[in-house]
C-alpha positions in Angstrom: 20.2 44.5 -13.1 21.8 47.8 -14.8 25.0 46.5 -13.8 24.5 43.1 -15.6 23.2 44.0 -18.7 26.7 47.0 -18.8 29.2 43.8 -18.2 27.0 42.4 -21.1 27.9 44.8 -22.7 32.0 44.9 -22.2 31.9 41.3 -22.6 31.1 42.2 -26.3 33.1 44.8 -27.0 36.2 42.9 -25.3 35.6 40.6 -27.6 34.9 43.0 -30.8 38.1 44.0 -29.4 40.7 40.8 -29.4 39.4 39.9 -32.8 41.0 43.5 -34.7 43.6 42.5 -32.4 44.4 39.4 -33.5 43.6 40.1 -37.1 45.9 43.6 -36.2 49.1 42.0 -35.3 49.4 38.2 -34.7 47.8 36.9 -38.4 46.0 37.8 -40.9 41.9 36.9 -40.0 40.4 36.5 -43.6 36.5 37.1 -44.8 37.4 34.9 -48.0 37.0 38.8 -50.1 40.5 38.2 -51.6 41.0 41.9 -51.7 37.3 42.8 -50.0 39.1 41.3 -47.0 39.6 45.7 -46.6 36.7 45.9 -46.7 36.0 43.5 -43.5 38.3 45.5 -41.8 37.2 49.0 -43.2 33.3 47.1 -41.0 35.2 45.9 -38.1 36.8 48.9 -37.0 34.2 51.5 -37.8 31.7 48.8 -36.1 34.5 48.0 -33.1 35.4 52.7 -32.4 32.2 53.3 -32.8 31.1 50.3 -30.1 34.0 52.2 -27.9 32.4 56.2 -28.6 28.8 54.3 -27.4 29.5 52.7 -24.4 31.8 55.5 -22.5 29.1 58.0 -23.4 26.1 55.7 -22.4 27.9 54.7 -19.1 25.2 55.7 -17.0 22.3 55.5 -18.6 19.6 53.0 -18.1 18.7 49.5 -18.6 17.2 50.2 -22.1 20.4 52.0 -23.8 22.1 48.9 -22.6 19.9 46.5 -23.9 20.2 48.0 -27.1 23.9 48.3 -27.7 23.8 44.3 -26.8 21.1 43.0 -29.1 22.5 45.1 -32.0 26.8 44.3 -30.8 26.4 40.5 -30.2 24.8 40.1 -33.7 27.1 42.4 -35.6 30.0 40.2 -34.0 28.4 37.3 -34.8 28.2 38.0 -38.5 31.5 39.2 -38.0 32.3 35.6 -36.6 30.5 33.5 -38.6 31.7 35.8 -41.7 35.8 34.9 -40.8 34.8 31.1 -40.7 31.5 29.0 -42.4 30.3 32.1 -44.1 33.9 32.6 -45.5 33.6 33.8 -49.7 35.0 31.6 -51.6 38.6 33.8 -52.2 39.6 31.3 -49.2 37.1 29.5 -47.8 36.2 27.6 -44.6 39.1 24.9 -44.3 39.3 24.9 -40.3 41.5 28.2 -40.0 40.2 30.5 -38.1 43.8 32.4 -39.7 44.3 32.7 -42.5 47.3 29.8 -44.5 49.1 31.0 -47.7 50.1 27.8 -49.6 47.3 25.9 -47.2 46.6 22.0 -48.5 44.8 19.8 -46.1 46.8 16.4 -45.9 45.0 13.3 -46.0 45.3 10.8 -42.7 44.0 7.7 -42.9 42.1 7.0 -39.7 42.1 10.4 -38.7 41.5 14.4 -39.0 43.6 15.6 -41.9 45.6 17.8 -41.4 46.5 21.6 -42.8 49.6 22.8 -44.1 51.1 25.4 -45.7 52.3 24.0 -48.3 54.0 26.8 -50.9 55.4 25.6 -54.3 58.5 23.4 -54.2 58.8 24.1 -50.3 58.4 19.8 -49.6 59.2 18.8 -53.3 61.1 15.8 -52.7 63.1 13.1 -54.7 63.8 9.7 -54.4 65.1 6.2 -56.4 63.4 3.4 -55.2 62.4 -0.5 -56.3 58.3 -0.6 -56.9 57.2 -4.0 -55.7 53.9 -3.5 -57.2 51.9 -1.8 -54.4 54.6 0.3 -53.1 57.9 2.0 -54.2 60.8 0.6 -51.8 63.8 3.6 -51.2 67.0 3.0 -52.2 67.5 7.0 -51.4 66.0 9.9 -50.7 65.8 13.3 -50.1 62.6 13.4 -48.3 61.0 16.4 -47.6 58.3 16.2 -44.8 56.3 18.8 -43.5 57.8 18.6 -39.5 53.4 18.4 -37.9 53.3 15.2 -40.0 55.8 13.7 -38.8 53.0 12.0 -35.7 51.4 9.8 -38.7 54.8 8.9 -40.0 56.7 5.5 -39.2 59.8 7.0 -38.0 62.3 5.6 -40.4 60.9 5.8 -43.7 61.6 3.2 -46.1 58.8 3.1 -48.2 56.6 5.2 -50.3 53.2 5.3 -52.2 52.7 6.8 -54.9 50.1 8.6 -56.9 50.6 10.0 -60.8 51.1 13.5 -61.1 48.6 15.2 -63.8 47.6 18.4 -65.6 44.6 19.8 -66.5 44.6 18.7 -70.3 41.8 19.9 -72.9 38.0 20.3 -72.0 39.4 19.8 -68.2 40.2 16.5 -68.1 43.3 15.0 -65.9 46.3 13.5 -68.1 47.9 11.3 -65.7 51.8 11.1 -67.1 52.1 7.3 -65.4 50.2 5.2 -64.7 51.1 2.8 -62.1 50.1 -0.3 -64.0 52.2 0.7 -66.4 55.7 0.0 -64.0 57.8 -2.7 -63.7 58.2 -4.8 -61.1 61.6 -5.3 -59.7 62.6 -2.3 -61.3 64.7 1.2 -60.7 63.4 4.2 -60.7 64.5 8.1 -59.7 61.6 10.4 -59.6 60.2 13.5 -57.1 57.2 15.5 -56.2 55.5 15.9 -52.9 53.1 14.3 -50.2 49.6 14.7 -50.4 48.6 11.8 -47.6 49.7 9.7 -44.9 48.8 5.6 -45.1 49.1 3.0 -42.6 52.1 5.5 -41.3 53.5 4.9 -44.9 54.1 9.1 -46.8 51.4 8.9 -50.2 53.7 10.9 -52.5 51.9 12.4 -56.1 54.8 11.9 -58.5 56.8 12.2 -62.0 59.2 10.0 -63.2 62.2 11.2 -64.1 63.6 10.4 -67.6 66.5 8.2 -67.7 
C-alpha cells in the first residue's frame, strides 16, 4: 500500500514538473491575469519545489504522510490546471488553447468546429478586385492571404468570396459600418481590402472595406 501511495505521489509531482517545463521552456501557459501571470508562475514554482523537497525528505515515512501529500498536491495540481484552462482570467479567457496564442482570433467554420488562428494586425490583410453578383464578389484580381491552417476547409481554387462590411465603434459603442451590401451595384467591379473572418460552403468570408476609386 505504501509503495502505491509513493508512486501516486511521484505521479502528481511529475505532472507539476511537466507543467513547469512546458510553461518555461516550450510555450507560455497563461492564467489569464496579464502581468499577474508572474504571480501564477511563482505559486506554481514554489508549490512544485516544495513538493520535491517534501517528497525527498519523507521518502521513508509511513502511509499517512504520503496520503496527506497526495490529497494536498492533487488539489493544488487540479487548481493550477483549471486556472490555466477553463478558470482562466479575463485578460486571456479560455479559448480551447492550453498555451498562450498572441493575436488569437477564432474563425467560424460552417458545419465544423471553429478554428483558432494567430492573426496579428496586418498579418493576413488581403487586397482583391472583383465583380459583385448580389451574393459574392467574383474575383478578377487577388492578393488573398489565407492562414495555412484554413486550407483544409477551402476550395483549392478561390474564385469568389463572400463579404461583410468592416466597421468601427461609434458613439455609445454602436457599430458604424463602412458600407451596406444592398447598396452595391450588380455586375460592377469593386476593389476591396480586408481579412478572412469565416468559411462558409468552402468559400472565404471576408470583412472588408471598399477602396476609393
